[in-house]
PyMOL Python script that loads the backbone (N, CA, C, O; Angstrom):
from pymol import cmd

cmd.read_pdbstr("""\
ATOM      1  N   MET A   1     -22.256  39.168 -12.181  1.00  0.00           N
ATOM      2  CA  MET A   1     -22.926  37.861 -12.917  1.00  0.00           C
ATOM      3  C   MET A   1     -21.806  37.083 -13.690  1.00  0.00           C
ATOM      4  O   MET A   1     -21.587  35.887 -13.497  1.00  0.00           O
ATOM      5  N   MET A   2     -21.131  37.844 -14.562  1.00  0.00           N
ATOM      6  CA  MET A   2     -20.242  37.258 -15.433  1.00  0.00           C
ATOM      7  C   MET A   2     -18.985  36.663 -14.756  1.00  0.00           C
ATOM      8  O   MET A   2     -18.447  35.622 -15.133  1.00  0.00           O
ATOM      9  N   SER A   3     -18.536  37.484 -13.636  1.00  0.00           N
ATOM     10  CA  SER A   3     -17.433  37.069 -12.822  1.00  0.00           C
ATOM     11  C   SER A   3     -17.729  35.742 -11.975  1.00  0.00           C
ATOM     12  O   SER A   3     -16.867  34.897 -11.735  1.00  0.00           O
ATOM     13  N   GLU A   4     -18.920  35.680 -11.598  1.00  0.00           N
ATOM     14  CA  GLU A   4     -19.397  34.613 -10.608  1.00  0.00           C
ATOM     15  C   GLU A   4     -19.537  33.163 -11.575  1.00  0.00           C
ATOM     16  O   GLU A   4     -19.273  32.024 -11.189  1.00  0.00           O
ATOM     17  N   ASP A   5     -20.049  33.587 -12.986  1.00  0.00           N
ATOM     18  CA  ASP A   5     -20.028  32.435 -13.918  1.00  0.00           C
ATOM     19  C   ASP A   5     -18.788  31.842 -14.004  1.00  0.00           C
ATOM     20  O   ASP A   5     -18.595  30.704 -13.575  1.00  0.00           O
ATOM     21  N   SER A   6     -17.840  32.579 -14.573  1.00  0.00           N
ATOM     22  CA  SER A   6     -16.401  32.225 -14.863  1.00  0.00           C
ATOM     23  C   SER A   6     -15.654  31.523 -13.726  1.00  0.00           C
ATOM     24  O   SER A   6     -14.989  30.494 -13.852  1.00  0.00           O
ATOM     25  N   SER A   7     -15.881  32.324 -12.424  1.00  0.00           N
ATOM     26  CA  SER A   7     -15.435  31.659 -11.282  1.00  0.00           C
ATOM     27  C   SER A   7     -16.024  30.306 -11.003  1.00  0.00           C
ATOM     28  O   SER A   7     -15.219  29.414 -10.738  1.00  0.00           O
ATOM     29  N   ALA A   8     -17.222  30.033 -11.020  1.00  0.00           N
ATOM     30  CA  ALA A   8     -17.916  28.850 -10.842  1.00  0.00           C
ATOM     31  C   ALA A   8     -17.451  27.702 -11.938  1.00  0.00           C
ATOM     32  O   ALA A   8     -17.325  26.518 -11.625  1.00  0.00           O
ATOM     33  N   VAL A   9     -17.230  28.183 -13.180  1.00  0.00           N
ATOM     34  CA  VAL A   9     -16.778  27.266 -14.152  1.00  0.00           C
ATOM     35  C   VAL A   9     -15.511  26.884 -13.964  1.00  0.00           C
ATOM     36  O   VAL A   9     -15.177  25.713 -14.141  1.00  0.00           O
ATOM     37  N   GLY A  10     -14.585  27.910 -13.550  1.00  0.00           N
ATOM     38  CA  GLY A  10     -13.138  27.543 -13.401  1.00  0.00           C
ATOM     39  C   GLY A  10     -12.996  26.635 -12.232  1.00  0.00           C
ATOM     40  O   GLY A  10     -12.163  25.730 -12.268  1.00  0.00           O
ATOM     41  N   THR A  11     -13.744  26.820 -11.220  1.00  0.00           N
ATOM     42  CA  THR A  11     -13.677  25.844  -9.986  1.00  0.00           C
ATOM     43  C   THR A  11     -14.037  24.535 -10.220  1.00  0.00           C
ATOM     44  O   THR A  11     -13.440  23.559  -9.766  1.00  0.00           O
ATOM     45  N   ASP A  12     -15.266  24.503 -11.113  1.00  0.00           N
ATOM     46  CA  ASP A  12     -15.866  23.098 -11.207  1.00  0.00           C
ATOM     47  C   ASP A  12     -15.128  22.254 -12.308  1.00  0.00           C
ATOM     48  O   ASP A  12     -15.009  21.032 -12.229  1.00  0.00           O
ATOM     49  N   LYS A  13     -14.678  22.966 -13.272  1.00  0.00           N
ATOM     50  CA  LYS A  13     -13.979  22.335 -14.532  1.00  0.00           C
ATOM     51  C   LYS A  13     -12.379  22.930 -14.617  1.00  0.00           C
ATOM     52  O   LYS A  13     -11.864  23.231 -15.694  1.00  0.00           O
ATOM     53  N   ARG A  14     -11.905  23.013 -13.724  1.00  0.00           N
ATOM     54  CA  ARG A  14     -10.455  23.392 -13.629  1.00  0.00           C
ATOM     55  C   ARG A  14      -9.509  22.342 -14.313  1.00  0.00           C
ATOM     56  O   ARG A  14      -9.582  21.168 -13.950  1.00  0.00           O
ATOM     57  N   PRO A  15      -8.540  22.760 -15.385  1.00  0.00           N
ATOM     58  CA  PRO A  15      -7.750  21.786 -16.015  1.00  0.00           C
ATOM     59  C   PRO A  15      -6.901  21.030 -14.910  1.00  0.00           C
ATOM     60  O   PRO A  15      -6.434  21.580 -13.913  1.00  0.00           O
ATOM     61  N   PRO A  16      -6.758  19.587 -15.257  1.00  0.00           N
ATOM     62  CA  PRO A  16      -5.866  18.896 -14.321  1.00  0.00           C
ATOM     63  C   PRO A  16      -4.554  19.102 -14.437  1.00  0.00           C
ATOM     64  O   PRO A  16      -3.771  18.520 -13.687  1.00  0.00           O
ATOM     65  N   MET A  17      -4.141  19.955 -15.388  1.00  0.00           N
ATOM     66  CA  MET A  17      -2.642  20.150 -15.587  1.00  0.00           C
ATOM     67  C   MET A  17      -2.331  21.229 -14.440  1.00  0.00           C
ATOM     68  O   MET A  17      -1.190  21.392 -14.007  1.00  0.00           O
ATOM     69  N   LEU A  18      -3.443  21.952 -13.986  1.00  0.00           N
ATOM     70  CA  LEU A  18      -2.982  23.080 -12.947  1.00  0.00           C
ATOM     71  C   LEU A  18      -2.653  22.232 -11.636  1.00  0.00           C
ATOM     72  O   LEU A  18      -3.332  21.276 -11.262  1.00  0.00           O
ATOM     73  N   GLU A  19      -1.428  22.754 -10.941  1.00  0.00           N
ATOM     74  CA  GLU A  19      -1.163  22.193  -9.653  1.00  0.00           C
ATOM     75  C   GLU A  19      -1.962  22.842  -8.629  1.00  0.00           C
ATOM     76  O   GLU A  19      -2.616  23.867  -8.822  1.00  0.00           O
ATOM     77  N   GLU A  20      -1.879  22.152  -7.438  1.00  0.00           N
ATOM     78  CA  GLU A  20      -2.873  22.866  -6.152  1.00  0.00           C
ATOM     79  C   GLU A  20      -2.148  24.043  -5.942  1.00  0.00           C
ATOM     80  O   GLU A  20      -2.863  24.979  -5.586  1.00  0.00           O
ATOM     81  N   SER A  21      -0.872  24.313  -6.055  1.00  0.00           N
ATOM     82  CA  SER A  21      -0.210  25.487  -5.531  1.00  0.00           C
ATOM     83  C   SER A  21      -0.531  26.686  -6.497  1.00  0.00           C
ATOM     84  O   SER A  21      -0.797  27.820  -6.100  1.00  0.00           O
ATOM     85  N   ASP A  22      -0.470  26.276  -7.882  1.00  0.00           N
ATOM     86  CA  ASP A  22      -0.686  27.228  -8.884  1.00  0.00           C
ATOM     87  C   ASP A  22      -2.282  27.539  -8.975  1.00  0.00           C
ATOM     88  O   ASP A  22      -2.632  28.596  -9.499  1.00  0.00           O
ATOM     89  N   TYR A  23      -3.153  26.724  -8.523  1.00  0.00           N
ATOM     90  CA  TYR A  23      -4.429  26.994  -8.410  1.00  0.00           C
ATOM     91  C   TYR A  23      -4.720  28.022  -7.251  1.00  0.00           C
ATOM     92  O   TYR A  23      -5.414  29.019  -7.450  1.00  0.00           O
ATOM     93  N   GLU A  24      -4.183  27.744  -6.097  1.00  0.00           N
ATOM     94  CA  GLU A  24      -4.389  28.500  -5.057  1.00  0.00           C
ATOM     95  C   GLU A  24      -3.912  29.933  -5.426  1.00  0.00           C
ATOM     96  O   GLU A  24      -4.801  30.785  -5.442  1.00  0.00           O
ATOM     97  N   SER A  25      -2.565  30.358  -5.745  1.00  0.00           N
ATOM     98  CA  SER A  25      -2.118  31.462  -6.292  1.00  0.00           C
ATOM     99  C   SER A  25      -2.924  32.194  -7.257  1.00  0.00           C
ATOM    100  O   SER A  25      -3.165  33.401  -7.237  1.00  0.00           O
ATOM    101  N   TRP A  26      -3.369  31.206  -8.225  1.00  0.00           N
ATOM    102  CA  TRP A  26      -4.495  32.010  -9.228  1.00  0.00           C
ATOM    103  C   TRP A  26      -5.729  32.413  -8.641  1.00  0.00           C
ATOM    104  O   TRP A  26      -6.271  33.449  -9.027  1.00  0.00           O
ATOM    105  N   LYS A  27      -6.258  31.663  -7.698  1.00  0.00           N
ATOM    106  CA  LYS A  27      -7.442  32.224  -7.142  1.00  0.00           C
ATOM    107  C   LYS A  27      -7.051  33.326  -6.300  1.00  0.00           C
ATOM    108  O   LYS A  27      -7.746  34.343  -6.297  1.00  0.00           O
ATOM    109  N   ILE A  28      -5.994  33.238  -5.569  1.00  0.00           N
ATOM    110  CA  ILE A  28      -5.741  34.516  -4.651  1.00  0.00           C
ATOM    111  C   ILE A  28      -5.719  35.871  -5.628  1.00  0.00           C
ATOM    112  O   ILE A  28      -6.141  36.973  -5.277  1.00  0.00           O
ATOM    113  N   ARG A  29      -5.200  35.590  -6.784  1.00  0.00           N
ATOM    114  CA  ARG A  29      -4.921  36.878  -7.796  1.00  0.00           C
ATOM    115  C   ARG A  29      -6.289  37.227  -8.052  1.00  0.00           C
ATOM    116  O   ARG A  29      -6.556  38.425  -7.954  1.00  0.00           O
ATOM    117  N   ILE A  30      -7.232  36.419  -8.366  1.00  0.00           N
ATOM    118  CA  ILE A  30      -8.596  36.910  -8.899  1.00  0.00           C
ATOM    119  C   ILE A  30      -9.364  37.447  -7.611  1.00  0.00           C
ATOM    120  O   ILE A  30     -10.121  38.403  -7.776  1.00  0.00           O
ATOM    121  N   GLU A  31      -9.216  36.879  -6.292  1.00  0.00           N
ATOM    122  CA  GLU A  31      -9.927  37.711  -5.282  1.00  0.00           C
ATOM    123  C   GLU A  31      -9.265  38.970  -4.981  1.00  0.00           C
ATOM    124  O   GLU A  31      -9.906  39.822  -4.366  1.00  0.00           O
ATOM    125  N   ARG A  32      -8.234  39.167  -5.285  1.00  0.00           N
ATOM    126  CA  ARG A  32      -7.568  40.417  -4.777  1.00  0.00           C
ATOM    127  C   ARG A  32      -8.003  41.523  -6.140  1.00  0.00           C
ATOM    128  O   ARG A  32      -7.636  42.698  -6.122  1.00  0.00           O
TER     129      ARG A  32
END
""", "prot")
cmd.dss("prot")
cmd.show_as("cartoon", "prot")
cmd.util.cbc("prot")
cmd.orient("prot")
């Protein structure tokens, strides 16, 4: 429940400073 919440918030309100490539690698790290 907690991980789903944080992931949803991170995807919905991700900082604009994050680049697409950085976001992709960050997402992959969390999924692993």
